[in-house]
N, C-alpha and C positions, 0 to 999 in steps of 0.2 A: 390517502384514505386506504383503510385495510381492505385486503382482496376478499372476493366472494368466497374463495376456498377456505381462508382463514375463519371467516363467519361460519361457513358450513361445518367446518371441524369442531368449531367451539360449541354450536347448538346441538350437534349430533351427540358429542360426549355428555353434555347435560341432559339431553332428551333419554339417552340410553340409561343413565343413572337414575333419573327421576320418573322414567315412564310417562312423561308429559310430551305432547305433540307441540313442536315449536315451528315458527316461520318468521323469517326476517324479510321485511319489504322495504324498498326505498319510498321516497315521499310521493311518488306518482302511482304507487300501487303494485309496481313490478316486483316479483319475487326475487330476492337475492339468494337465499338459502332456506331449505326447509327440511324437516325430518320425515315428511311424508308427501305423497302427491295429491292429497286431498285439498280442496278449496276451503279455506277458512271463512272468508267473508267476501262480499262484493267490493270491487275496486273503489267504487264511489264512497263506500264507508270508510276505507283506509285513507283516502285523500282528505275526506271531510275531517276525520280525527287529526290528521297530520296538520291541518291548518287551524285546529281548535286551540284554545289556551290551556286546556287540561293535559296533564302528563300521563294519565292512565284512564281506562274506561272499560266497562263490562258490557258485552253485547251477546246475550244468550249464554252459551258455555265458553265464549271466547274473551280472554282478557287481552286488552290492547295496551301497549306501553310505548312511550317515546323513548328512543335512545339518543341521548343529547351530546353534542359536540361544541364545548364552549358556550352552553346555554341555549344552543339552536338544535332543533330536531334534525337528525341525520338519517335515522331509520325508524321503522315501526316494528316492534316485536310483538307477535301473537303467541299466546300460551292457551291451548285448547283444554278446557276442564272446568267444571262448575264448582269446584271446591277451593277452599283456602290454599291447598297444596299447590294448585295450578298458579294461583296468584303468587305465591311465595317463590315458586320456580321462576316465574316471569321476572320478578324483581331481581333474582340472583342472575338471570340471564342479561338483564339491562346493565347491571353492575359490571358483569364480566365484559360485556361488549364495550362499555364506555372506558373501561380500563385498557382494553386492547387499542381503541382508537387513540387514547392518550399516549400509550406506549409507542405506537407506530408514528404519531405526530412528532413525539419528542425524538424519535430515532431519525426521522427525516429532517427535522429542524437542526439537530446536532450535526448531521452530515452536511447540510447546506451551510451551516455556520463554519465548520472546520475547512470546508473547500474554500469558502470566500476569505477565510482567515489566511490560509497558506498562500493564496493568490494575491494577497494584498489588496482585497476588494472592500475592506471595512475600515471606517474611521476609528481612531482609537477609543473615542467615547462609545461607540457602537460595539466594539469588542467587549467592554467591560459590562455594558448594559445587557447584551445578549447572553454573555457568560452567566451573569446573575440570574437571568430568567431561566436558562436551561441547566442551572445548578452545576455549573462547571467551576472548579476551583481555579482561581486566577494565579496564584503563586504556588508552584509546585515544579520540581525538576522534571523536565520532559525532554525527549529527543525524537526526531523524525527518522524513522527507518523506511527507506524506499526500496521496494522490491520490483525489479523489472522482470516481467514474465515473458515478453517477446510475442505473446499470443494475443492478437488484436480481438477484442470482444469476448475473450474466455474469462467467465466469472469464477472459475474453479479456484484460482489462487486467492481471490478476495474472500471466497467462502471459507476456504481452508485457514486463511490467516485469521478471519473472524472467529473461527472456532477455537483457535489456539489462544488468541489474546483478547478478542472482542468483549468477552464477559468478565475480564479482569477489571478490578476496581481502578477507574481512571484511565484505562486504555480505550482507544478508538481506532477503527479501520475505516478507511475511506479510499477514494480514487479520484484523480483530476484529469486522467487521460486513459486510453484504452489499452496502454502497453505496460502500466505499472500500478501497483497497489501501495498505499501508504499506511504505516502503522504508527500512530502517535502513542509512544510508550511512556507511561508515567513511571518514574523511578522513585525509589525510597531515598532518603537523604545519605544513606551509606553507600549506594550504588554509584559506580564510576564507569569509565569507558571499557574496562575489562569485562565488566557484566554485560554491556551493550554488545560487545564483540561476541560474547557467548550466545546471546540471544539471536544476533544475525547468522551465526553459524548454524544455529538450531533451525532457523527458518529455511536456510539453504538445503539442509538435510531432510527436513520434513517435506518440503515442496518436492524433492527428488524422490523420496520413498513413497509418499502418499499419493502425489498427483503425477509423477513422472515428468516434472517440470524442471528444466534446466535454468534456473533463475540467477540473477545477479543481484547482490544486495549492497546498498550504501547507507551510511548514516552521517548526520550533521553533528554539530555541536550540541552539547547539553545545555538547555537554557532554563532559567528559573521563572521567567514571566510568560504568560500565555501569549501576549503580544509579540513575542520574539520567535514564535514557532515558524513564521514565515522565513525568518533568517536561517533556521536550522534546515528547513525544507530546501532553500536555495543551495545551501552547502552540501546537503545530500545528493542534489541533483549533479552538482559540480564534481562531487566524489565518484558518482556513477559514471559520468562522462570521462573524467581523467583516467579512471580505472579501466574503461573500455579501450582507450588509446594506448596507455603506457603499461598497464599491469593486467593484460588480458588473461593471464593464467590464474589471477586471484578472483574468487567468487565473492569476496566480502572486501569492500573498500571503505575506509573511514576518513573523513574530512580532515581530522587532525593528523593523519599519517600519510599525507599524499607526497610529501617530500619534494624532490626536484621536479616531479610531474606537475605540481601546482604552478611552480614558477614558469615552466615552459608553456603551459596551457594559456597563460595570460600574456604571452609575447605576440607582437604583430608578425604577420607573415613576412613582411619585408625584412625585419630584423633576423628572422630565422634563415632566410636565404643568404644574407650577408654572412652569417656565422658559418653556414655550411661552405660558402665559397672561401672563406678566410681559412677554415681548417683544411679542406682537401685541395684547394687550388686547382692545379692541373691534373691532380691524381684522380683516380676512379672513386666516384661516390659509392659507398657500399649500400646501394639502394635495395637490392634484392639479393641478400646472401643465401646461399644454398643452406639446406637444412643441417648438413654435417658441420659446416663451418660455424653456423649460428649456435648450434648445440655446443660445440667446442668452446666458443668464446664465453657463452652464458655459464658453462660449468667452471671455466677458468676464473670468472669473476666470482662465482659462489665460493671458490676455494681461495679467495684472497690472493690471486695471481701465483698460487703455488703449483709449479709445473708437475712435480712428482705426484702429489695428491689427485690433480686433474687427470693425469694420464692413468692413474690406478683406477679411478672411478669410471673413466671412459673405456677401460680394458684396452688401451692402446700403448705402444712403446713410447717412452719419453721422447726419442728422436722424432717419431711420427708427429707427436704433439707440437714439438718445436718447428717442424716443417710446416705445419699448418699455420702456426703463428707468423712465421717469416713470409709465408705466401701472402697472408693478409697485410703484412707490413709493406710488401712490394706493390700491392695493388692500391692501397690507400694512404701510405706514408706514416702510418702510426704503429709503433712497437708496443702492443699492449702488455709486454712483460714489465714496462716502465709505469710507475703509478700515474705520472701526469698524462702520458699518452692514453693509458687505460681509461682515466676519468674523462678525458676528452672524447675518446671513442664511444663511451657509454652515453654521454650527453648528446653527441652527435646523432646517434642512433635513435634516441628519444625524440630529437628535434625532427628528424627524417619521418618518424612515425606520425607525428603532430602534422607535418606539412602533407602527408599522404591523407590524413583525416580531413584537413581543410580542403584538400582538392575534391574528395569525395562529397563533401558538404555543399559544393558550389552547385 
């Protein structure tokens, strides 16, 4: 149901324009909102009118109107004035309030529908029936964009995202937990993942500049059927989790670009331990590399194992870089200058990160 503040704002604007005193009461005669502090009528008259079969009535200089919700009385609107002008203003007020009730109900119903749809709480027949009732197109390209705010109970992100996309045709913003916000983005037939990536980056930038929120964003696969949105939601959740474990430096992660991280994420812990033992054996497992070594190896990989280019970007002598690489080789038995060893080391580091994640999750 709409809030008392919304009703008050609505009748105050109408009263200011028309110069007619207005009051909205509930069916028990309690004032919900009014444009003045004057008493319009006795409470017993209001309750009697609310229970009567008529939709409007005039008592003295006060016009009474029922505000209906699906054919049932929800409020009583009073317009004070003995002229046709007051009657006309009252009818306009009723129309305005009934439209607000419908809009708020539709918004709530849509929110409830999408939440249950994403959580797989609806039967297939219910999906189509409720979509038709809520005037939601069943076949259209859509994608779930998941925004992790990290701020429990903070509605700023949802309000900002709603302002950015909530009013767009076919878009909808909702939430299924306290830490994240979901954008159900409807795409045109010409839009592909490159456009979704741009939207995700825009969300990160806007959240940072407008609300000072350091968010992470992930999105699932583009689906053409409304019933498949839950699949895209699960994929977005997985992309967010995989990104947090393996690609912490990235603010946007897409399900279709998770690469090796997707494979490792689905491995059982026992298999991960066997792999680490097999690779390193009696050598030291590089569990916690110092920042200098980690930065060196990452830069070395970024430059496709090119020693000269890596030493130039790190502003160190070539021999210093070689010394660091050889020091790593002595400790773990892998020479990252060789492609096979570099690949093994990279995967091993990702597996170790995954095992740390599993340990923290216990």
